[in-house]
N, C-alpha and C positions, 0 to 999 in steps of 0.2 A: 178121541172119538171123530174129530174132524178128519184126522189122517186116514181113519178107516173108510170114512165116506169119500174122501178124495180118491183113494186106492180103488174103491168100487165104482168110480165115476158119478157119484151121488152128491157131489158138492152142492148141488142146487137145493138139497134138502137139508143142508146144515143148519139154517137158522131155524126152521121148525123143530128138527130133531133136538137141537140144543134147548129150545124153550120147552118142548114137552119133556125131555129128560130132566132138565132142572125142576120142573113142577113136580114130577112124580117122585124123585129122589128127595127134595125137600119135604114133601108129605110123608114119605117113608120115614124120614128121621124125625121129623115133628110128631108123628102119631104113633110110630112103632118102635123107635129107637134103632139099634143096630143088631146085627149086621145088615147091611143093604146091598143087595147085588144088582148089577147092571149088565145087560147083554144085548148087543146089537146083532141082527141076523139079516142077511142079504140074500133073499131067495127071490121069488117071483115078486116080491114087495119087500120093503124094508120094515122089520119087525123089531120093535123096542120093549124090552122085558126088564122091569124093576121088582125085584123079590125083597120081602121083609119078612120078620118073624111074627107079625099080627095076623090074627084069624079075622079081623074086622074088615069087611069089604067096603069099598069107597062107595060114596053116593054122590050122584050128581046134583048140585044145588043151583038154585037160581037166585043169585044174590040180589039184595035191593040195592038201589042206588047209595044209600047211606052206609052199607055194609063195607067194612074195611078189608074183609077178606071172603073166601067162598067162590071165587071165580076160577081157581086153577084148573079143576076138573072139567069145567065147562070150557076153558080154552083148548084143553087136551081134545074134547069131544068135538069141538069146531075145527081144529087144524088137522086131525087124522081122519082116515077113511073109516076105521073101525077101532074100538078100544073095548077092553073087558078085563075080568080078573078071574083067576083060579085058585083054589086051595091047593096047598102042597104040604108034604110032610113036616115042613118046617115053617109054615106060615102061609104066604100068598104071593102071587106074582100078578102084577098088573101089566097088561100088554097092549101095544098099539100098532096099527098097520099104518103105512103111508105107502101110496101108489108110487112106483118108480117111474123113471122118464119115459118108459115104453108104453104106460098107461094101463098096464096089466097088473094083476094082483098075483 
């Protein structure tokens, strides 16, 4: 993934992209099992898509201070310009959008 970002001149997005991708893939494995697909798209913005076989849509939660989990999707929400999910024939795809260096989407 990092090599793709470097090739595209988007290495400044590597930390956030790795964090967001890690969270989405971990959730997909934890809650849906496999297989899990990952796709990065460099268009007018950087789009990250994680697909899994579950039909359950993700829910943004607000974890309490004492909760051990439940902050991952909140981080995704805070670190990306947009995020969402869509149903597919084989499950769902969760997608995120990050603004690229030129400030356009």
